[in-house]
N, C-alpha and C positions, 0 to 999 in steps of 0.2 A: 456577391455575399453567401457566406457558409451558413448553411441550414442547421444550426450546432444541436438542434433536437433530435434530427435526424443523423449526424454523426454521433451525437454521444449514446442515443438510444433512451429507454424508457427510465425515469426517474427512481423507479422503485427496483430495477435492475442491479444486483449486486457486482460491485467493482471488478471482483474476480472473475466474474462470468460474462463481463460486456467486451465487445471490441476490443481487440489488441493491435497495436502496430509495433513492427520491429523497430529500435532505437540503438545508437549508439553513440556514447559519451566517453570524450577525451578527460579523464583524470591522472593526477599524478598516483604514481604507484604506491605511496603511502597511504592513501585514501582508501585505493582498492584492497590493500593488505589489511588495514583497519575494518572494513566491511567484512572482509571474509572471517575475520578473530569475531566480531560482533556477531555474525551470522552464526557461527560454529557455539557460542554462548548461548545464543537464542534457542537454537535446534536442541541444545543440551536440556534446558528448562522444557521446550515443548515436548520433548521425548517423554520426558520423566512426569508430564502433565497427560501422557497418553495422547498427545496432539500430533498430527501431520507435520512434519519436517518443512521450513521455509525455503523457499529459493533465493537465490540473490535478485532476481528480477522481483520477486514479493517484496523483499526488504528494503528495496530501492523505492518501490511502489508505496510500501507504508510509511516510509520516512518524509516522504514528499506529501502524502495524503494527511498523515497527521500533524505534519510540521507546526501549523498554525490554529490547532485546535487545543481550547481551554481544557476542553472535557477528557485529553489524552495526557495532559501536561506532567502528571504524576506516575503514569502509568509504566512501567518495566517493558522493555523489548517485546518479550513473550505476550504480556497483556496487549500490547499495542499491534502484534501481528493479529491475534484473534478478534480484536475491535475491526482493525483494518477488513479481515473477511467477511464482516457481517456487513461494512460499509455499501450503500449503494450509491448509484450517481447522483441522486439528489441531494443525501448527506455530504456529498463533494462539492457539488456544486450548486447549492439553493436557488441561487439569484440567476443562474442560467439556465436552468431546466425548470421549466413548471409542469404542475401536474395537469 
């Protein structure tokens, strides 16, 4: 049995600073193209706000992490990236990782 607490880390740890693992997903080229368009649009907004540009990995992570959250439903992609950068492991998986 996997000890999730050990694998996932401290619930107070920021997602963006937590352990990472290389992954590779096969997606249609049209999806990759749309991701790049949305990433460029998002980065334009982030730069105008004086924020650091997002990477493709960060964008995909943000989309997954915020997909089912009601508190991010009305946010722009730029706002969701900033929200994602502040999310902790416990925010993402509150039932899996306890304090």
